[in-house]
Each structure stands twice: as structure tokens, then as C-alpha cells.
Phi, psi and omega in degrees: 000129183290159183300320180293320179295325180296314182300313182299320175300318176294321180291319185283322181215071180300332184288341175298313180299303186300321176297311178305315179285329172304308185292322175299311177292321174301314184297325176288329173296319172297317176302328184289308170053057179297128181272156184305323185290319178295318180290329179291318178298321186286316181291317182297314178296318181295311179305326186281320190265324193234006177066252186273004182270033183306308181309310191289326172286330179288336181277351173284356176275194186282357177277351188300313180299323175296312179301318180292325181286324178292322171297319174299323185286326178293325176290322182297309186301315182300313181301314183292313179292327181293319173299319178290330176299309183304321180288324174287327173299312182291328176304309184296320181299320179292319186297337180275003181241155185267331182240102180294323178298315179300313180299313184291324175295321173298323177293320177298310184299329178290315184279350184262356172264133183302324177285318174301316178299318182296326180282318179298321182288333171287324175300308185300320180296321177294324175298315185296327184278356186239147173301146173280060180279170176301320189296310182287329172295313174302317178297301184292332177283329171290331177284321176290321170307303174304326180290321186288345182281342188292142185272331180223101180299323177299325181289335181254008187301306193289322177299316177290327171299322175289321178295320178298321179299320183288324178290321176301323179282339181265160176280152179302317177308312180301315183295313178300324180290316179298321174298343183264017188306323178306344183261353185297140188244173173293152177246147179292158182303127173294159184291329176242129178235115170233109189247142179226105183063031180090348186267127177268117179289160181098172180263107177243019175311314187299314186293314180295324181293314180302318190285318180296327178288319178298324182261007173059041169298324173222134180252157174066025179229136184276166189303314182301320176288325176287321175303315180298319179296323174293318187298316180300307178302319184287317182300326180271007181076016184266341185212162178202156177261122184233167176232154179185200178225166182258153187299320180277001178212067185299342187260003184247122169287126178238172188224142182199150164270135184220161181277157172273170181300326176282324173302319178300320182293317178296315185302310182299325184291333187246017179262151181276090179277000000 
């Protein structure tokens, strides 16, 4: 099968490729059927003659070729999946544009610029380390779209390198919640309030999560997962829990989760503007 056809097949039916490789390797293991006496003989001889070099002698048996093939299969599967992820990412990117020709030319300009290529490579590394689910593809494709609009990639390189580092540190769920900042609501007063310059100390992520779920800020996600997302944002300096007053009610103290300045930068970078 040609490379392009293989990538298309992986994108359409990734489970078939995994299943085929799994069945092939399992069948070969069964056919080898190394008996317990052979294993015992190898281990006993190695322990007597070479002490700790059990693995090297065991691999001199008929299992060696198969172990190498399993290692090669892992590399092959990862490379194939990485190729499929890159194609899916670019496909998502194109779907977000009205002019595909212009979008592709912008992408060419990005990857043929030394600063743009460095940022693109970081995007691909993040994608490679993540399952190709809808959330991460949605986030990175929006980021890629916004990045291709920059007039001077050199001028925004440092800022975007930092943004990509933060994206890499955060869970997709946290980033999705960050993108929904315009829906974040006020939070009830915590039982204990110790405030320093408007920043409320302590861990109030559970209270924030319960409030967000009750007010349908984010739907079809349980409180525990929302709490972890908020904790993730706070840990990475993208959000904080604060107290303050509203312009129309200056005498009343209210509480809210809000983005930091860095969080606002990341939010703008991953939003579909």
C-alpha cells in the first residue's frame, strides 16, 4: 500500500491497523511457543556463568527476532499515526478557512520561514504526544490558523514559544474550558476567605467546578473533571480565583475565577477568531 493510501486508511479506520498488527504478532508468539524447559535452561546457564546478563542470553534464543519485530512495529505504528495526525490537523485547519488556496499558501509561508518552522515543529510534537482526539485537533488547528495570520513570525516567536509550552503543559479539557471564558460565571462566597490584593488564597477549585457545572458553563463533563481542568489552569498560571466588586454594586464583594494576563494570551491564541 502506498504511503498516501496508508495514511488515508489510518485516518478512516485506525482500529483496523492496530488490530491487524496485534493479531499478526500474537499469532507469531503462539507459533514460537517457547517451552518452559528451554527458558529454565537459558536462565540457569546464564545465572551460573554470567550473573546479571540474563536478558542478553535469553535474546539469543528463538525469541530474539520477534522481540526486534515488536520494537520495530511500535516505531512503525507511531510513525504512521503521527503522519495521520498531521494530515488530520491540516485538514481541520483548512476546514476553518473560506479560501483554501490562500490558507495553503499561508501554511507554505509558515513552514518555509525559520521561525515559523520552529513553531510548526513544536505543534507537531505536541500532537505526537497526544491521542488524535477531537479536542486537541480543534485546539491546535485554531492555533495554527491564528499563527498563519501573523505578519512577522520573528517578532512573535518568543511569545508563541511560551504559549506552545503552556499548551503542552495543560490538558485538552483545561484548554477547552479556557476557550469558554466568556461563559464563566460568578462563584458563591467560600467558607473561608483570605484575600491578598484581590487574590483569594487556598484551593477553591471544587467550589468553582460545582458552580460551573450547575450553571452549564461546560456541559456533559462531571464535577471532578472540571475541577481538574481548573486546577490545571491555576497550576500553570493561566487562571486565578479572586474577590472584588462590580461597577453597579460597589458595596458588595463577589468572587470569580478569571484568566491571568498570560491566560488571556493563550485563550486568544487557541480561539477561533
